[in-house]
N, C-alpha and C positions, 0 to 999 in steps of 0.2 A: 328522765334524762335522755337526750337524743344521742344516737351513735355518732361519733366523730368521723367514721368512715362513710363516705358517700358512695353509693353504687353508681357505676357507669351505665349509661343507656346503651342497650345492645345495638340500636340503630347507629349511634355515634361510633361505636367500636367497629361496626361493619364499614362505615364510611372511611374511618381511619385506615383500616386494612386495605380498602380499595385504593386509597390515595397512595399508600406505601407500595402496593403492587404496581400501580401506574408509574410511580417514580422509579421503581426497580426496572421496569420494561424500558423506560426512557433512558435510564443509565446504561442498560444493555445495548441499546441502539447507538448511543453516543460512543461506547467503547468500540463497537464494530466500525463506526465511521472514523474513529481515530486510527484504527488499524488500516482502514482503506487509505487514509491520508499518508500513512507510513508507506504503503505499497506504491502510492503515487510518487513519493520521494525516491523510492528505489527505482521506479521506472525512469524518472528524470536522470538519476545517476547512471543507469544503464545506457540511456541514450547518449549521455556525455562520454561514457567509456567507448561506445561504438564510434563516436565522431573522432576520437583521438587517432586511431590508426589511419583513418581516411585522410586526416589533415597531414599526418607524417608522410604518407604515401604521395600525396599531392605535392608536398614540398620536395620530396626526392625526385619526382618526375619533372618538376619545374626547374630544378638545378642539375638535371642529368647531363647537360652538355658541358658542365664544368669538371666532370670526373669521368674516369674510365671504369665501367662496371666491373671488369675483370680484376682491376687493381684493388678495388674496395669490396670485393666479394666476401672477404672474411668479416667485414662489418655489416654487410647487407643481409647475410643469412641469419645471424642472431636477431637483427632488427626485424626481419620478416617473421621469425618465430615469436618474438614478443608481440608484434602486431596481430598475428594469428591468435595468440593467447588472449589478447585484449578483445578481439572480435568475439571469440567464444564466450568469454566472461560477460561482456556486455549483452550479447544475445541471451545468455542464461538469465541475467538480471531482468531484462525486459520480459522474457517469456514467463518467468516465475511471478513477477509482479502482476502481469495481466491475468494469470490463473488465479492468484489470490484475490484480486479485485473482483473477479467474477464470483468467487466463493463468498465474499463478503456481501455482494449484491443479492445472492441467493438467500443468505442468512437474514438480511433485512426484509426481503420479500416474505419469508416464512413468518417473521415477527408481525409484519403487517397483516398477513392472512389470519394469524392466530388471535391477534388483538385488534379487532376492527375499529374500536373507538380511538385508539392511538394511531392506527394506520392512516387515518385521514390527514394527520399532521406530518407524516413522513412521506417525502416524495422521492 
C-alpha cells in the first residue's frame, strides 16, 4: 500500500521560497512608492498653502487706493499674522515632503542594490 502523503521536491520548495521572497521585495518597493506619492500630495498641498497668502497680498495691493491703511490697520495686522503663519506652514510642508521623498529614493536605491535581479525592473 502506498503512502497517501506525497513528498515535495526540495527544488520546487526552493523556487516557491524564491518567488515568495521576490514578491515580498516587490511589495516593499510598492509600499515605499505609495509613501512617496503621499509626500508628493503633501508637496502639492504645501505649494497651494504658499500661494494663498501671495494672492491675498496681491489683492490688498491692487485695491489699496480704495482704503486708507491707517483706518484699517486693526484688520491688516491680524491678516498679516495669518499670512505669515500660512507662509511658515506651507514652507514647512514643502520642506518636509522634499526631505521625505529623498529618504524614500534612498530606500528604493538600497533595495535595488541589495536585490539586483529585481533592481533592473525598478527605475
